[in-house]
C-alpha positions as CSV (number, residue, x, y, z in Angstrom):
1,M,34.4,127.2,90.2
2,N,34.3,126.7,86.9
3,F,36.1,123.2,85.9
4,N,34.9,123.8,82.0
5,K,37.7,126.3,82.2
6,L,40.2,125.4,84.2
7,F,39.7,122.1,81.7
8,T,40.6,124.7,79.0
9,L,43.6,125.4,81.1
10,Q,44.7,123.4,82.0
11,K,44.8,121.5,78.4
12,Q,46.8,124.0,76.9
13,L,49.9,123.7,79.7
14,D,49.9,120.0,79.6
15,D,50.2,120.2,75.8
16,R,52.3,123.2,75.2
17,I,54.8,120.3,78.1
18,V,53.4,118.0,75.9
19,Q,55.5,119.7,72.3
20,E,58.4,121.8,74.2
21,H,59.6,118.1,76.3
22,N,59.7,116.0,73.1
23,L,56.8,113.8,74.5
24,E,54.2,113.4,72.0
25,G,52.6,109.6,72.0
26,E,53.5,108.9,75.4
27,D,51.4,107.7,77.7
28,L,51.9,110.0,80.7
29,F,49.5,108.0,82.6
30,E,51.7,106.6,85.1
31,N,53.6,109.3,85.7
32,K,50.8,111.3,87.0
33,L,49.3,109.4,88.6
34,L,52.6,108.7,91.0
35,A,52.9,113.4,90.7
36,L,48.8,113.4,92.2
37,K,50.2,111.0,94.6
38,V,53.8,112.3,95.8
39,E,51.3,116.3,96.2
40,V,48.9,114.7,98.2
41,G,52.0,113.6,100.8
42,E,53.3,117.0,100.2
43,L,50.7,119.2,100.9
44,A,49.8,116.6,104.0
45,N,52.8,117.8,104.8
46,E,52.6,121.0,105.5
47,T,49.4,120.9,106.8
48,R,51.2,119.2,109.7
49,C,47.2,117.0,109.7
50,F,49.3,113.5,110.9
51,K,52.1,114.7,112.8
52,Y,50.9,113.9,116.6
53,W,54.0,113.8,118.1
54,S,55.1,117.4,117.2
55,K,53.6,120.9,118.9
56,K,54.0,122.9,115.8
57,A,51.9,124.6,113.7
58,P,50.9,124.1,109.6
59,S,52.7,125.8,107.4
60,P,50.9,129.7,106.2
61,K,47.3,129.5,104.2
62,E,49.3,130.5,101.1
63,T,51.6,127.4,101.1
64,V,49.7,125.0,102.0
65,L,46.9,126.5,98.9
66,E,50.0,126.4,97.0
67,E,50.6,121.8,97.3
68,Y,46.8,122.2,97.1
69,V,45.8,124.1,94.0
70,D,49.4,121.2,92.7
71,G,47.2,118.6,93.3
72,I,44.5,120.2,91.0
73,H,46.7,120.3,88.2
74,F,47.1,117.0,87.8
75,I,43.5,115.4,88.9
76,L,42.5,117.9,86.2
77,S,45.7,117.2,84.0
78,L,43.8,112.8,84.5
79,G,40.8,113.5,83.3
80,L,41.8,115.1,80.3
81,E,43.7,112.0,79.0
82,L,40.7,110.0,80.8
83,G,38.8,111.8,78.4
84,Y,36.3,112.7,82.3
85,T,36.6,117.1,81.5
86,E,31.9,117.5,80.6
87,G,29.4,118.6,83.7
88,V,31.5,118.6,86.5
89,I,30.3,120.2,89.1
90,P,31.9,120.9,92.3
91,T,30.4,119.2,95.5
92,Q,31.3,117.9,98.6
93,S,30.0,115.6,101.1
94,D,27.9,116.0,104.1
95,E,29.9,113.4,106.0
96,R,32.5,115.6,108.3
97,L,35.4,113.8,108.4
98,T,38.7,114.3,110.0
99,A,41.8,116.0,107.9
100,V,43.6,112.8,107.9
101,Q,40.4,111.0,107.6
102,A,39.5,113.0,103.6
103,F,43.8,112.7,103.2
104,H,43.2,108.8,103.0
105,D,40.3,109.5,100.9
106,V,42.4,110.9,98.6
107,Y,44.6,108.2,98.0
108,R,41.8,105.5,98.3
109,A,41.1,107.1,95.1
110,I,43.3,107.5,93.5
111,D,44.3,103.8,93.0
112,R,40.8,103.5,91.6
113,V,41.2,105.5,89.4
114,A,43.9,104.0,88.7
115,N,42.7,100.4,88.1
116,E,39.2,101.4,87.0
117,K,39.9,104.5,84.9
118,E,36.2,104.7,83.9
119,E,34.2,108.9,85.2
120,G,32.3,107.7,88.2
121,A,35.8,106.6,89.5
122,Y,37.7,109.7,88.5
123,L,34.1,112.3,89.8
124,N,34.6,110.8,92.9
125,L,38.0,111.5,93.7
126,I,37.2,115.2,92.6
127,E,34.6,114.9,95.3
128,C,37.6,113.4,97.8
129,Y,40.2,116.1,96.5
130,L,37.9,118.8,97.5
131,E,36.2,117.3,100.5
132,L,39.8,117.4,101.8
133,G,40.4,121.2,100.8
134,D,37.0,121.8,102.6
135,R,38.7,119.7,105.9
136,I,42.1,121.9,105.5
137,G,40.1,125.2,105.8
138,L,40.3,126.6,101.7
139,S,37.6,127.7,99.9
140,L,36.5,126.7,96.5
141,N,36.9,130.5,95.5
142,E,40.2,130.3,97.3
143,I,40.9,126.7,95.3
144,D,40.4,128.7,92.0
145,Q,42.0,131.5,92.4
146,A,45.3,129.7,93.4
147,Y,45.3,127.7,91.0
148,L,44.8,130.5,88.1
149,K,47.6,131.6,89.5
150,K,49.8,128.7,89.5
151,N,49.0,128.1,86.4
152,E,50.5,131.5,85.5
153,V,53.6,130.4,87.4
154,N,53.5,127.2,85.6
155,H,54.0,128.5,82.3
156,N,56.7,131.4,83.1
157,R,58.7,128.2,84.0
158,Q,58.3,126.6,80.9
159,D,59.5,130.1,79.5
160,H,62.6,130.1,81.1
161,G,63.1,125.7,80.3
162,Y,61.8,124.6,83.6
């Protein structure tokens, strides 16, 4: 997983959205934080990991993966806003969490980024999100490929007035 490449692709998409939606000079940081929280919630809903009362299986892996990379888009976008795009190396914790615990860690990490806006908090968010991906059965290669595919979809959406 090459974060430098992903940041470059995300910057192109972000720049395009800002230009085409006349958002130059707008502070979108809070919007991106909320969007990320919403995407994480949508991901949790697709995994169904917290639905102890239900016997229904999780959504298909492809659906879960697509929801997961929606979160990657906003995490990258936040990194671009904060200027923390150098030297990001994908790491995962040795800690063995349940998926539910990993979701809680991600939400705490998002709040930490919101409050501190520091590089350490941002890098922790990436680590927590990658750990969550691992807990729900996603490999770094699958995440990378799905991001590239979804980035293309997002550009196509912009082409058609999304």
